[in-house]
Jmol script that loads the backbone (N, CA, C; Angstrom):
load data "model"
ATOM      1  N   MET A   1       0.811  -1.531  -0.050  1.00  0.00           N
ATOM      2  CA  MET A   1      -0.136   0.037  -0.301  1.00  0.00           C
ATOM      3  C   MET A   1       0.873   1.304   0.037  1.00  0.00           C
ATOM      4  N   LYS A   2       0.364   2.678  -0.506  1.00  0.00           N
ATOM      5  CA  LYS A   2       1.120   3.712  -0.629  1.00  0.00           C
ATOM      6  C   LYS A   2       0.249   4.510   0.357  1.00  0.00           C
ATOM      7  N   SER A   3       1.178   5.878   0.718  1.00  0.00           N
ATOM      8  CA  SER A   3       0.621   6.507   1.704  1.00  0.00           C
ATOM      9  C   SER A   3       0.267   7.920   0.811  1.00  0.00           C
ATOM     10  N   PHE A   4      -0.883   8.563   0.739  1.00  0.00           N
ATOM     11  CA  PHE A   4      -1.881   9.830   0.451  1.00  0.00           C
ATOM     12  C   PHE A   4      -1.700  10.648   1.492  1.00  0.00           C
ATOM     13  N   LYS A   5      -1.457  11.847   0.619  1.00  0.00           N
ATOM     14  CA  LYS A   5      -2.143  12.767   1.035  1.00  0.00           C
ATOM     15  C   LYS A   5      -3.230  13.147   0.621  1.00  0.00           C
ATOM     16  N   ILE A   6      -4.470  13.930   1.556  1.00  0.00           N
ATOM     17  CA  ILE A   6      -5.530  13.896   1.055  1.00  0.00           C
ATOM     18  C   ILE A   6      -5.674  15.848   1.547  1.00  0.00           C
ATOM     19  N   TYR A   7      -6.146  15.921   0.305  1.00  0.00           N
ATOM     20  CA  TYR A   7      -6.654  17.533   0.317  1.00  0.00           C
ATOM     21  C   TYR A   7      -8.006  17.833   0.327  1.00  0.00           C
ATOM     22  N   LYS A   8      -8.681  18.452   0.957  1.00  0.00           N
ATOM     23  CA  LYS A   8     -10.256  19.219   0.322  1.00  0.00           C
ATOM     24  C   LYS A   8     -10.685  20.638   0.156  1.00  0.00           C
ATOM     25  N   ASP A   9     -11.279  21.072  -0.806  1.00  0.00           N
ATOM     26  CA  ASP A   9     -11.258  22.408  -1.095  1.00  0.00           C
ATOM     27  C   ASP A   9     -12.832  22.824  -0.171  1.00  0.00           C
ATOM     28  N   PRO A  10     -13.061  23.724  -0.338  1.00  0.00           N
ATOM     29  CA  PRO A  10     -14.113  24.418   0.494  1.00  0.00           C
ATOM     30  C   PRO A  10     -15.388  24.184  -0.174  1.00  0.00           C
ATOM     31  N   THR A  11     -15.582  23.309  -1.500  1.00  0.00           N
ATOM     32  CA  THR A  11     -16.889  22.758  -2.207  1.00  0.00           C
ATOM     33  C   THR A  11     -16.849  21.252  -2.098  1.00  0.00           C
ATOM     34  N   ASP A  12     -16.004  20.865  -1.024  1.00  0.00           N
ATOM     35  CA  ASP A  12     -16.029  19.178  -0.311  1.00  0.00           C
ATOM     36  C   ASP A  12     -15.138  18.539  -2.014  1.00  0.00           C
ATOM     37  N   THR A  13     -14.656  19.118  -2.718  1.00  0.00           N
ATOM     38  CA  THR A  13     -13.759  18.353  -3.672  1.00  0.00           C
ATOM     39  C   THR A  13     -12.740  17.609  -2.889  1.00  0.00           C
ATOM     40  N   PHE A  14     -12.220  16.096  -2.962  1.00  0.00           N
ATOM     41  CA  PHE A  14     -10.993  15.896  -2.571  1.00  0.00           C
ATOM     42  C   PHE A  14     -10.025  15.807  -3.689  1.00  0.00           C
ATOM     43  N   GLU A  15      -8.581  15.496  -3.243  1.00  0.00           N
ATOM     44  CA  GLU A  15      -7.555  15.403  -4.106  1.00  0.00           C
ATOM     45  C   GLU A  15      -7.138  14.519  -3.240  1.00  0.00           C
ATOM     46  N   ALA A  16      -6.223  13.624  -3.750  1.00  0.00           N
ATOM     47  CA  ALA A  16      -5.160  12.678  -3.107  1.00  0.00           C
ATOM     48  C   ALA A  16      -3.994  12.651  -3.844  1.00  0.00           C
ATOM     49  N   VAL A  17      -2.888  12.823  -3.118  1.00  0.00           N
ATOM     50  CA  VAL A  17      -1.335  13.136  -3.806  1.00  0.00           C
ATOM     51  C   VAL A  17      -0.447  12.213  -2.931  1.00  0.00           C
ATOM     52  N   LYS A  18      -0.146  11.038  -3.957  1.00  0.00           N
ATOM     53  CA  LYS A  18       0.881  10.148  -3.492  1.00  0.00           C
ATOM     54  C   LYS A  18       1.975  10.846  -2.891  1.00  0.00           C
ATOM     55  N   ASP A  19       2.508  10.138  -1.252  1.00  0.00           N
ATOM     56  CA  ASP A  19       3.927  10.407  -0.542  1.00  0.00           C
ATOM     57  C   ASP A  19       4.831  10.315  -1.560  1.00  0.00           C
ATOM     58  N   GLY A  20       6.005  11.170  -1.636  1.00  0.00           N
ATOM     59  CA  GLY A  20       7.324  10.389  -2.121  1.00  0.00           C
ATOM     60  C   GLY A  20       7.606  10.650  -3.637  1.00  0.00           C
ATOM     61  N   TRP A  21       8.079   9.569  -4.140  1.00  0.00           N
ATOM     62  CA  TRP A  21       8.573   9.176  -5.784  1.00  0.00           C
ATOM     63  C   TRP A  21       7.265   9.778  -6.758  1.00  0.00           C
ATOM     64  N   SER A  22       7.596  10.345  -7.837  1.00  0.00           N
ATOM     65  CA  SER A  22       6.558  10.321  -8.990  1.00  0.00           C
ATOM     66  C   SER A  22       7.218   9.684 -10.203  1.00  0.00           C
ATOM     67  N   TRP A  23       7.003   8.594 -10.325  1.00  0.00           N
ATOM     68  CA  TRP A  23       7.049   7.904 -11.709  1.00  0.00           C
ATOM     69  C   TRP A  23       6.747   8.532 -12.769  1.00  0.00           C
ATOM     70  N   PRO A  24       5.231   8.873 -12.899  1.00  0.00           N
ATOM     71  CA  PRO A  24       5.059   9.547 -13.913  1.00  0.00           C
ATOM     72  C   PRO A  24       5.683  10.744 -14.383  1.00  0.00           C
ATOM     73  N   ALA A  25       6.018  11.536 -13.130  1.00  0.00           N
ATOM     74  CA  ALA A  25       6.958  13.021 -13.467  1.00  0.00           C
ATOM     75  C   ALA A  25       8.079  12.845 -13.704  1.00  0.00           C
ATOM     76  N   PHE A  26       8.932  11.376 -13.570  1.00  0.00           N
ATOM     77  CA  PHE A  26      10.218  11.358 -13.710  1.00  0.00           C
ATOM     78  C   PHE A  26      10.396  10.919 -15.302  1.00  0.00           C
ATOM     79  N   PHE A  27       9.360  10.106 -15.909  1.00  0.00           N
ATOM     80  CA  PHE A  27       8.986   9.326 -17.142  1.00  0.00           C
ATOM     81  C   PHE A  27       8.626  10.309 -18.110  1.00  0.00           C
ATOM     82  N   PHE A  28       7.397  11.440 -17.567  1.00  0.00           N
ATOM     83  CA  PHE A  28       6.998  12.315 -18.556  1.00  0.00           C
ATOM     84  C   PHE A  28       6.941  13.488 -18.349  1.00  0.00           C
ATOM     85  N   THR A  29       8.073  14.219 -17.354  1.00  0.00           N
ATOM     86  CA  THR A  29       8.528  15.379 -17.229  1.00  0.00           C
ATOM     87  C   THR A  29       7.385  16.328 -17.701  1.00  0.00           C
ATOM     88  N   TRP A  30       7.780  17.325 -18.773  1.00  0.00           N
ATOM     89  CA  TRP A  30       6.778  18.170 -19.187  1.00  0.00           C
ATOM     90  C   TRP A  30       5.584  17.755 -19.316  1.00  0.00           C
ATOM     91  N   ILE A  31       5.288  16.878 -19.826  1.00  0.00           N
ATOM     92  CA  ILE A  31       3.685  15.968 -19.851  1.00  0.00           C
ATOM     93  C   ILE A  31       3.188  16.180 -18.720  1.00  0.00           C
ATOM     94  N   TRP A  32       3.868  15.691 -17.845  1.00  0.00           N
ATOM     95  CA  TRP A  32       3.276  15.360 -16.595  1.00  0.00           C
ATOM     96  C   TRP A  32       2.629  16.614 -15.864  1.00  0.00           C
ATOM     97  N   ALA A  33       3.717  17.844 -15.896  1.00  0.00           N
ATOM     98  CA  ALA A  33       3.937  19.127 -15.359  1.00  0.00           C
ATOM     99  C   ALA A  33       2.508  19.895 -16.075  1.00  0.00           C
ATOM    100  N   TYR A  34       2.328  19.857 -17.395  1.00  0.00           N
ATOM    101  CA  TYR A  34       1.067  20.405 -17.918  1.00  0.00           C
ATOM    102  C   TYR A  34      -0.357  19.575 -17.858  1.00  0.00           C
ATOM    103  N   SER A  35      -0.132  18.007 -17.343  1.00  0.00           N
ATOM    104  CA  SER A  35      -1.171  17.496 -17.289  1.00  0.00           C
ATOM    105  C   SER A  35      -1.463  17.853 -15.904  1.00  0.00           C
ATOM    106  N   LYS A  36      -1.126  18.330 -14.864  1.00  0.00           N
ATOM    107  CA  LYS A  36      -1.261  18.645 -13.627  1.00  0.00           C
ATOM    108  C   LYS A  36      -1.269  20.005 -13.303  1.00  0.00           C
ATOM    109  N   GLY A  37      -1.480  21.216 -14.458  1.00  0.00           N
ATOM    110  CA  GLY A  37      -1.679  22.471 -14.502  1.00  0.00           C
ATOM    111  C   GLY A  37      -0.660  23.259 -13.834  1.00  0.00           C
ATOM    112  N   LEU A  38       0.651  22.695 -13.865  1.00  0.00           N
ATOM    113  CA  LEU A  38       2.152  23.294 -13.702  1.00  0.00           C
ATOM    114  C   LEU A  38       2.401  23.841 -14.766  1.00  0.00           C
ATOM    115  N   TYR A  39       1.597  24.995 -15.351  1.00  0.00           N
ATOM    116  CA  TYR A  39       2.438  25.304 -16.600  1.00  0.00           C
ATOM    117  C   TYR A  39       3.651  26.107 -16.610  1.00  0.00           C
ATOM    118  N   LEU A  40       4.139  26.568 -15.500  1.00  0.00           N
ATOM    119  CA  LEU A  40       5.378  27.430 -15.429  1.00  0.00           C
ATOM    120  C   LEU A  40       6.490  26.261 -15.398  1.00  0.00           C
ATOM    121  N   LEU A  41       6.255  25.411 -14.445  1.00  0.00           N
ATOM    122  CA  LEU A  41       7.108  24.322 -14.452  1.00  0.00           C
ATOM    123  C   LEU A  41       7.264  23.700 -15.691  1.00  0.00           C
ATOM    124  N   CYS A  42       6.169  23.355 -16.363  1.00  0.00           N
ATOM    125  CA  CYS A  42       6.140  22.766 -17.842  1.00  0.00           C
ATOM    126  C   CYS A  42       7.233  23.658 -18.742  1.00  0.00           C
ATOM    127  N   LEU A  43       6.943  24.553 -18.784  1.00  0.00           N
ATOM    128  CA  LEU A  43       7.891  25.887 -19.841  1.00  0.00           C
ATOM    129  C   LEU A  43       9.407  25.567 -19.153  1.00  0.00           C
ATOM    130  N   GLY A  44       9.530  25.756 -17.804  1.00  0.00           N
ATOM    131  CA  GLY A  44      10.559  25.842 -17.710  1.00  0.00           C
ATOM    132  C   GLY A  44      11.466  24.246 -17.906  1.00  0.00           C
ATOM    133  N   THR A  45      10.826  23.375 -17.528  1.00  0.00           N
ATOM    134  CA  THR A  45      11.459  21.820 -18.061  1.00  0.00           C
ATOM    135  C   THR A  45      11.926  22.048 -19.473  1.00  0.00           C
ATOM    136  N   ILE A  46      11.006  22.561 -20.313  1.00  0.00           N
ATOM    137  CA  ILE A  46      11.123  22.741 -21.667  1.00  0.00           C
ATOM    138  C   ILE A  46      12.499  23.554 -22.058  1.00  0.00           C
ATOM    139  N   LEU A  47      12.411  24.685 -21.424  1.00  0.00           N
ATOM    140  CA  LEU A  47      13.466  25.842 -21.638  1.00  0.00           C
ATOM    141  C   LEU A  47      14.871  25.250 -21.123  1.00  0.00           C
ATOM    142  N   ILE A  48      14.780  24.556 -19.674  1.00  0.00           N
ATOM    143  CA  ILE A  48      16.330  24.253 -19.343  1.00  0.00           C
ATOM    144  C   ILE A  48      16.666  23.012 -20.009  1.00  0.00           C
ATOM    145  N   ALA A  49      15.555  22.031 -20.248  1.00  0.00           N
ATOM    146  CA  ALA A  49      16.177  20.655 -20.743  1.00  0.00           C
ATOM    147  C   ALA A  49      16.617  20.721 -22.085  1.00  0.00           C
ATOM    148  N   TYR A  50      15.999  21.519 -23.264  1.00  0.00           N
ATOM    149  CA  TYR A  50      15.751  21.793 -24.025  1.00  0.00           C
ATOM    150  C   TYR A  50      16.618  22.756 -25.066  1.00  0.00           C
ATOM    151  N   VAL A  51      15.908  23.768 -24.759  1.00  0.00           N
ATOM    152  CA  VAL A  51      16.509  25.136 -25.453  1.00  0.00           C
ATOM    153  C   VAL A  51      18.182  25.632 -24.923  1.00  0.00           C
ATOM    154  N   LEU A  52      17.989  25.373 -23.277  1.00  0.00           N
ATOM    155  CA  LEU A  52      19.437  26.025 -22.946  1.00  0.00           C
ATOM    156  C   LEU A  52      20.684  25.195 -23.403  1.00  0.00           C
ATOM    157  N   PRO A  53      20.778  23.720 -23.594  1.00  0.00           N
ATOM    158  CA  PRO A  53      21.641  23.041 -24.353  1.00  0.00           C
ATOM    159  C   PRO A  53      21.940  23.459 -25.734  1.00  0.00           C
ATOM    160  N   PHE A  54      20.777  23.867 -26.447  1.00  0.00           N
ATOM    161  CA  PHE A  54      20.402  24.212 -28.079  1.00  0.00           C
ATOM    162  C   PHE A  54      21.818  25.163 -28.140  1.00  0.00           C
ATOM    163  N   PHE A  55      21.202  26.354 -27.409  1.00  0.00           N
ATOM    164  CA  PHE A  55      21.810  27.312 -27.205  1.00  0.00           C
ATOM    165  C   PHE A  55      23.161  27.519 -27.404  1.00  0.00           C
ATOM    166  N   TRP A  56      23.721  26.631 -26.172  1.00  0.00           N
ATOM    167  CA  TRP A  56      25.102  25.911 -25.911  1.00  0.00           C
ATOM    168  C   TRP A  56      25.802  25.802 -27.288  1.00  0.00           C
ATOM    169  N   ALA A  57      25.085  24.552 -27.624  1.00  0.00           N
ATOM    170  CA  ALA A  57      25.770  24.328 -28.640  1.00  0.00           C
ATOM    171  C   ALA A  57      26.266  25.100 -30.038  1.00  0.00           C
ATOM    172  N   ILE A  58      24.777  25.999 -30.226  1.00  0.00           N
ATOM    173  CA  ILE A  58      25.128  27.277 -31.225  1.00  0.00           C
ATOM    174  C   ILE A  58      26.413  27.915 -31.106  1.00  0.00           C
ATOM    175  N   THR A  59      26.378  28.390 -29.528  1.00  0.00           N
ATOM    176  CA  THR A  59      27.493  29.389 -29.372  1.00  0.00           C
ATOM    177  C   THR A  59      28.975  28.840 -29.353  1.00  0.00           C
ATOM    178  N   THR A  60      28.745  27.510 -28.658  1.00  0.00           N
ATOM    179  CA  THR A  60      30.120  26.751 -28.676  1.00  0.00           C
ATOM    180  C   THR A  60      30.665  26.199 -30.154  1.00  0.00           C
ATOM    181  N   GLY A  61      29.753  25.820 -30.857  1.00  0.00           N
ATOM    182  CA  GLY A  61      29.580  24.740 -31.937  1.00  0.00           C
ATOM    183  C   GLY A  61      30.385  23.367 -31.665  1.00  0.00           C
ATOM    184  N   ASP A  62      29.960  23.353 -30.558  1.00  0.00           N
ATOM    185  CA  ASP A  62      30.988  21.490 -30.161  1.00  0.00           C
ATOM    186  C   ASP A  62      29.326  20.783 -29.966  1.00  0.00           C
ATOM    187  N   VAL A  63      29.160  19.608 -30.732  1.00  0.00           N
ATOM    188  CA  VAL A  63      28.205  19.113 -30.817  1.00  0.00           C
ATOM    189  C   VAL A  63      28.237  17.948 -29.856  1.00  0.00           C
ATOM    190  N   ALA A  64      29.271  17.571 -29.406  1.00  0.00           N
ATOM    191  CA  ALA A  64      29.765  16.357 -28.360  1.00  0.00           C
ATOM    192  C   ALA A  64      29.245  17.561 -26.947  1.00  0.00           C
ATOM    193  N   GLU A  65      29.718  18.370 -26.628  1.00  0.00           N
ATOM    194  CA  GLU A  65      29.486  18.807 -25.440  1.00  0.00           C
ATOM    195  C   GLU A  65      27.975  19.492 -25.829  1.00  0.00           C
ATOM    196  N   TYR A  66      27.546  19.397 -26.603  1.00  0.00           N
ATOM    197  CA  TYR A  66      26.181  19.679 -26.563  1.00  0.00           C
ATOM    198  C   TYR A  66      24.864  18.431 -26.090  1.00  0.00           C
ATOM    199  N   ASN A  67      25.701  17.383 -26.721  1.00  0.00           N
ATOM    200  CA  ASN A  67      24.938  16.277 -26.249  1.00  0.00           C
ATOM    201  C   ASN A  67      25.433  15.858 -24.515  1.00  0.00           C
ATOM    202  N   ALA A  68      26.634  15.747 -24.243  1.00  0.00           N
ATOM    203  CA  ALA A  68      26.724  15.789 -23.109  1.00  0.00           C
ATOM    204  C   ALA A  68      25.957  16.684 -22.112  1.00  0.00           C
ATOM    205  N   LEU A  69      26.117  17.860 -22.388  1.00  0.00           N
ATOM    206  CA  LEU A  69      25.303  18.799 -21.446  1.00  0.00           C
ATOM    207  C   LEU A  69      23.642  18.568 -21.662  1.00  0.00           C
ATOM    208  N   LYS A  70      23.432  17.969 -22.642  1.00  0.00           N
ATOM    209  CA  LYS A  70      21.960  18.078 -22.684  1.00  0.00           C
ATOM    210  C   LYS A  70      21.685  16.556 -21.425  1.00  0.00           C
ATOM    211  N   PHE A  71      22.437  15.785 -22.123  1.00  0.00           N
ATOM    212  CA  PHE A  71      22.197  14.646 -21.170  1.00  0.00           C
ATOM    213  C   PHE A  71      21.937  14.882 -19.552  1.00  0.00           C
ATOM    214  N   ILE A  72      23.148  15.667 -19.273  1.00  0.00           N
ATOM    215  CA  ILE A  72      23.052  16.029 -17.702  1.00  0.00           C
ATOM    216  C   ILE A  72      21.993  16.894 -17.364  1.00  0.00           C
ATOM    217  N   ILE A  73      21.719  17.757 -18.253  1.00  0.00           N
ATOM    218  CA  ILE A  73      20.790  18.753 -17.898  1.00  0.00           C
ATOM    219  C   ILE A  73      18.839  17.757 -17.654  1.00  0.00           C
ATOM    220  N   ILE A  74      19.110  16.978 -18.556  1.00  0.00           N
ATOM    221  CA  ILE A  74      17.971  16.183 -18.583  1.00  0.00           C
ATOM    222  C   ILE A  74      17.762  15.568 -17.725  1.00  0.00           C
ATOM    223  N   PHE A  75      18.916  14.754 -17.293  1.00  0.00           N
ATOM    224  CA  PHE A  75      18.775  14.003 -16.317  1.00  0.00           C
ATOM    225  C   PHE A  75      18.741  14.426 -14.599  1.00  0.00           C
ATOM    226  N   LEU A  76      19.273  15.531 -14.677  1.00  0.00           N
ATOM    227  CA  LEU A  76      18.888  16.493 -13.114  1.00  0.00           C
ATOM    228  C   LEU A  76      17.556  17.003 -13.176  1.00  0.00           C
ATOM    229  N   VAL A  77      16.956  17.225 -14.388  1.00  0.00           N
ATOM    230  CA  VAL A  77      15.719  17.676 -14.467  1.00  0.00           C
ATOM    231  C   VAL A  77      14.453  16.341 -13.965  1.00  0.00           C
ATOM    232  N   VAL A  78      14.904  15.230 -14.814  1.00  0.00           N
ATOM    233  CA  VAL A  78      13.878  14.342 -14.429  1.00  0.00           C
ATOM    234  C   VAL A  78      13.998  13.658 -12.869  1.00  0.00           C
ATOM    235  N   LEU A  79      15.506  13.784 -12.366  1.00  0.00           N
ATOM    236  CA  LEU A  79      15.497  13.414 -11.210  1.00  0.00           C
ATOM    237  C   LEU A  79      15.120  14.401 -10.244  1.00  0.00           C
ATOM    238  N   GLY A  80      14.695  15.356 -10.658  1.00  0.00           N
ATOM    239  CA  GLY A  80      14.036  16.654  -9.901  1.00  0.00           C
ATOM    240  C   GLY A  80      13.002  16.059  -9.558  1.00  0.00           C
ATOM    241  N   LEU A  81      12.112  15.944 -10.725  1.00  0.00           N
ATOM    242  CA  LEU A  81      10.587  16.234 -10.709  1.00  0.00           C
ATOM    243  C   LEU A  81      10.168  14.982 -10.075  1.00  0.00           C
ATOM    244  N   GLY A  82      10.797  13.992 -10.285  1.00  0.00           N
ATOM    245  CA  GLY A  82      10.452  12.099 -10.044  1.00  0.00           C
ATOM    246  C   GLY A  82      10.587  12.453  -8.417  1.00  0.00           C
ATOM    247  N   ALA A  83      11.687  13.098  -7.862  1.00  0.00           N
ATOM    248  CA  ALA A  83      11.927  13.229  -6.319  1.00  0.00           C
ATOM    249  C   ALA A  83      10.895  14.343  -5.561  1.00  0.00           C
ATOM    250  N   ASN A  84      10.437  15.623  -6.465  1.00  0.00           N
ATOM    251  CA  ASN A  84       9.639  16.520  -5.817  1.00  0.00           C
ATOM    252  C   ASN A  84       8.142  16.856  -6.657  1.00  0.00           C
ATOM    253  N   GLY A  85       7.794  15.563  -7.297  1.00  0.00           N
ATOM    254  CA  GLY A  85       6.703  16.200  -8.361  1.00  0.00           C
ATOM    255  C   GLY A  85       5.309  15.914  -7.406  1.00  0.00           C
ATOM    256  N   ASN A  86       5.302  14.918  -6.406  1.00  0.00           N
ATOM    257  CA  ASN A  86       4.247  15.173  -5.782  1.00  0.00           C
ATOM    258  C   ASN A  86       4.117  16.249  -4.976  1.00  0.00           C
ATOM    259  N   GLU A  87       5.226  16.420  -4.256  1.00  0.00           N
ATOM    260  CA  GLU A  87       5.191  17.782  -3.147  1.00  0.00           C
ATOM    261  C   GLU A  87       4.901  18.977  -4.392  1.00  0.00           C
ATOM    262  N   LEU A  88       5.391  19.204  -4.993  1.00  0.00           N
ATOM    263  CA  LEU A  88       5.051  20.395  -6.289  1.00  0.00           C
ATOM    264  C   LEU A  88       3.643  20.376  -6.964  1.00  0.00           C
ATOM    265  N   TYR A  89       2.902  19.483  -6.725  1.00  0.00           N
ATOM    266  CA  TYR A  89       1.317  19.025  -7.026  1.00  0.00           C
ATOM    267  C   TYR A  89       0.185  19.554  -5.820  1.00  0.00           C
ATOM    268  N   GLY A  90       1.151  19.333  -4.603  1.00  0.00           N
ATOM    269  CA  GLY A  90       0.083  19.094  -3.434  1.00  0.00           C
ATOM    270  C   GLY A  90       0.320  20.938  -3.137  1.00  0.00           C
ATOM    271  N   GLU A  91       1.710  21.423  -3.441  1.00  0.00           N
ATOM    272  CA  GLU A  91       1.619  22.779  -3.027  1.00  0.00           C
ATOM    273  C   GLU A  91       0.567  23.593  -4.135  1.00  0.00           C
ATOM    274  N   LYS A  92       0.821  23.152  -5.432  1.00  0.00           N
ATOM    275  CA  LYS A  92      -0.433  23.840  -6.121  1.00  0.00           C
ATOM    276  C   LYS A  92      -1.725  23.726  -6.033  1.00  0.00           C
ATOM    277  N   LEU A  93      -2.109  22.506  -4.949  1.00  0.00           N
ATOM    278  CA  LEU A  93      -3.278  22.597  -4.541  1.00  0.00           C
ATOM    279  C   LEU A  93      -3.846  23.402  -3.560  1.00  0.00           C
ATOM    280  N   LYS A  94      -2.686  23.531  -2.699  1.00  0.00           N
ATOM    281  CA  LYS A  94      -2.688  24.417  -1.449  1.00  0.00           C
ATOM    282  C   LYS A  94      -3.305  25.957  -2.288  1.00  0.00           C
ATOM    283  N   ARG A  95      -2.526  26.423  -2.985  1.00  0.00           N
ATOM    284  CA  ARG A  95      -2.712  27.596  -3.715  1.00  0.00           C
ATOM    285  C   ARG A  95      -3.761  27.923  -4.389  1.00  0.00           C
ATOM    286  N   LYS A  96      -4.362  26.847  -4.581  1.00  0.00           N
ATOM    287  CA  LYS A  96      -5.915  26.683  -5.111  1.00  0.00           C
ATOM    288  C   LYS A  96      -6.968  26.838  -4.299  1.00  0.00           C
ATOM    289  N   GLY A  97      -6.527  26.654  -3.457  1.00  0.00           N
ATOM    290  CA  GLY A  97      -7.594  26.838  -2.187  1.00  0.00           C
ATOM    291  C   GLY A  97      -7.982  25.704  -1.109  1.00  0.00           C
ATOM    292  N   PHE A  98      -7.131  24.410  -1.910  1.00  0.00           N
ATOM    293  CA  PHE A  98      -7.499  23.242  -0.992  1.00  0.00           C
ATOM    294  C   PHE A  98      -6.754  23.242   0.593  1.00  0.00           C
ATOM    295  N   ARG A  99      -6.835  22.396   1.114  1.00  0.00           N
ATOM    296  CA  ARG A  99      -6.160  22.201   2.404  1.00  0.00           C
ATOM    297  C   ARG A  99      -5.859  20.727   3.027  1.00  0.00           C
ATOM    298  N   LEU A 100      -4.496  20.249   3.119  1.00  0.00           N
ATOM    299  CA  LEU A 100      -4.618  19.435   3.788  1.00  0.00           C
ATOM    300  C   LEU A 100      -5.167  18.793   4.949  1.00  0.00           C
ATOM    301  N   VAL A 101      -5.993  17.766   4.681  1.00  0.00           N
ATOM    302  CA  VAL A 101      -6.834  17.162   5.846  1.00  0.00           C
ATOM    303  C   VAL A 101      -6.413  15.904   6.626  1.00  0.00           C
ATOM    304  N   GLY A 102      -5.608  15.092   6.111  1.00  0.00           N
ATOM    305  CA  GLY A 102      -4.884  14.042   6.372  1.00  0.00           C
ATOM    306  C   GLY A 102      -4.448  13.271   5.559  1.00  0.00           C
ATOM    307  N   GLU A 103      -4.091  11.896   5.827  1.00  0.00           N
ATOM    308  CA  GLU A 103      -3.094  11.079   5.171  1.00  0.00           C
ATOM    309  C   GLU A 103      -4.026   9.845   4.985  1.00  0.00           C
ATOM    310  N   GLN A 104      -3.784   8.554   3.855  1.00  0.00           N
ATOM    311  CA  GLN A 104      -4.536   7.673   3.983  1.00  0.00           C
ATOM    312  C   GLN A 104      -3.536   6.623   3.420  1.00  0.00           C
ATOM    313  N   ASN A 105      -3.565   5.175   3.696  1.00  0.00           N
ATOM    314  CA  ASN A 105      -2.686   4.130   3.069  1.00  0.00           C
ATOM    315  C   ASN A 105      -3.751   3.582   2.332  1.00  0.00           C
ATOM    316  N   ALA A 106      -3.250   3.636   0.858  1.00  0.00           N
ATOM    317  CA  ALA A 106      -4.312   3.113  -0.172  1.00  0.00           C
ATOM    318  C   ALA A 106      -3.794   2.361  -1.379  1.00  0.00           C
ATOM    319  N   ASN A 107      -4.311   1.662  -2.180  1.00  0.00           N
ATOM    320  CA  ASN A 107      -3.834   1.090  -3.441  1.00  0.00           C
ATOM    321  C   ASN A 107      -3.778   2.289  -4.410  1.00  0.00           C
ATOM    322  N   ASN A 108      -4.406   3.114  -4.405  1.00  0.00           N
ATOM    323  CA  ASN A 108      -4.667   4.136  -5.538  1.00  0.00           C
ATOM    324  C   ASN A 108      -5.255   5.560  -4.760  1.00  0.00           C
ATOM    325  N   ARG A 109      -5.032   6.618  -5.933  1.00  0.00           N
ATOM    326  CA  ARG A 109      -5.647   7.805  -5.473  1.00  0.00           C
ATOM    327  C   ARG A 109      -7.276   7.728  -5.296  1.00  0.00           C
ATOM    328  N   VAL A 110      -8.029   7.007  -5.738  1.00  0.00           N
ATOM    329  CA  VAL A 110      -9.716   6.926  -5.741  1.00  0.00           C
ATOM    330  C   VAL A 110      -9.730   5.984  -4.661  1.00  0.00           C
ATOM    331  N   ASP A 111      -9.084   4.854  -4.383  1.00  0.00           N
ATOM    332  CA  ASP A 111      -8.980   4.178  -2.994  1.00  0.00           C
ATOM    333  C   ASP A 111      -8.785   5.342  -1.939  1.00  0.00           C
ATOM    334  N   ALA A 112      -7.725   5.994  -2.153  1.00  0.00           N
ATOM    335  CA  ALA A 112      -7.475   6.871  -0.885  1.00  0.00           C
ATOM    336  C   ALA A 112      -8.372   7.508  -0.498  1.00  0.00           C
ATOM    337  N   ILE A 113      -9.456   8.410  -1.261  1.00  0.00           N
ATOM    338  CA  ILE A 113     -10.163   9.390  -1.208  1.00  0.00           C
ATOM    339  C   ILE A 113     -11.451   8.307  -0.520  1.00  0.00           C
ATOM    340  N   GLU A 114     -12.023   7.463  -1.158  1.00  0.00           N
ATOM    341  CA  GLU A 114     -12.979   6.605  -0.587  1.00  0.00           C
ATOM    342  C   GLU A 114     -12.689   6.160   0.752  1.00  0.00           C
ATOM    343  N   LYS A 115     -11.575   5.890   1.208  1.00  0.00           N
ATOM    344  CA  LYS A 115     -11.439   5.470   2.657  1.00  0.00           C
ATOM    345  C   LYS A 115     -11.202   6.477   3.523  1.00  0.00           C
ATOM    346  N   TYR A 116     -10.729   7.425   3.128  1.00  0.00           N
ATOM    347  CA  TYR A 116     -10.637   8.491   3.764  1.00  0.00           C
ATOM    348  C   TYR A 116     -12.061   8.858   4.055  1.00  0.00           C
ATOM    349  N   TYR A 117     -13.046   9.119   3.007  1.00  0.00           N
ATOM    350  CA  TYR A 117     -14.374   9.677   3.466  1.00  0.00           C
ATOM    351  C   TYR A 117     -14.985   8.716   4.092  1.00  0.00           C
ATOM    352  N   ILE A 118     -14.821   7.693   3.964  1.00  0.00           N
ATOM    353  CA  ILE A 118     -15.923   6.565   4.801  1.00  0.00           C
ATOM    354  C   ILE A 118     -15.001   6.507   6.256  1.00  0.00           C
ATOM    355  N   LYS A 119     -14.062   6.678   6.403  1.00  0.00           N
ATOM    356  CA  LYS A 119     -13.556   6.683   7.902  1.00  0.00           C
ATOM    357  C   LYS A 119     -13.841   7.958   8.601  1.00  0.00           C
ATOM    358  N   ASN A 120     -13.884   8.888   7.829  1.00  0.00           N
ATOM    359  CA  ASN A 120     -14.550  10.549   7.936  1.00  0.00           C
ATOM    360  C   ASN A 120     -15.649  10.611   8.652  1.00  0.00           C
ATOM    361  N   THR A 121     -16.445  10.253   7.527  1.00  0.00           N
ATOM    362  CA  THR A 121     -17.862  10.512   7.900  1.00  0.00           C
ATOM    363  C   THR A 121     -18.617   9.181   8.787  1.00  0.00           C
ATOM    364  N   ILE A 122     -17.970   8.237   8.981  1.00  0.00           N
ATOM    365  CA  ILE A 122     -18.353   7.335  10.236  1.00  0.00           C
ATOM    366  C   ILE A 122     -17.902   7.818  11.462  1.00  0.00           C
ATOM    367  N   GLU A 123     -16.939   8.842  11.787  1.00  0.00           N
ATOM    368  CA  GLU A 123     -16.380   9.268  12.774  1.00  0.00           C
ATOM    369  C   GLU A 123     -17.285  10.257  13.073  1.00  0.00           C
ATOM    370  N   ASP A 124     -17.696  11.171  12.455  1.00  0.00           N
ATOM    371  CA  ASP A 124     -18.866  12.569  12.430  1.00  0.00           C
ATOM    372  C   ASP A 124     -19.650  12.214  13.026  1.00  0.00           C
TER     373      ASP A 124
END
end "model"
wireframe off; spacefill off
backbone 0.3
color backbone group
């Protein structure tokens, strides 16, 4: 089972965000960021991982350096997003008015929300 943070907004909409490593953010970087509404992160990822090495290659004229730099930058970007992606998405939810209401162990996001909702409606 995985651990999820449960967020709730004022209209009683729930959102579950897995704690820890994000494989989708690691493998799909800017696509993942765009799908989560993290548009500045998406744009920054594209600029840092693809545009910056390209301009480096144009200014230096060294294709080998370009390939090495591009590999290193992309590796660091995907590593950073994998490690911090879920936390970044949780912070975005807070900016949208959601608040952290608890944590729940479950197999997936939907299961986490259902278990949290059932547990907390029975207790009330």
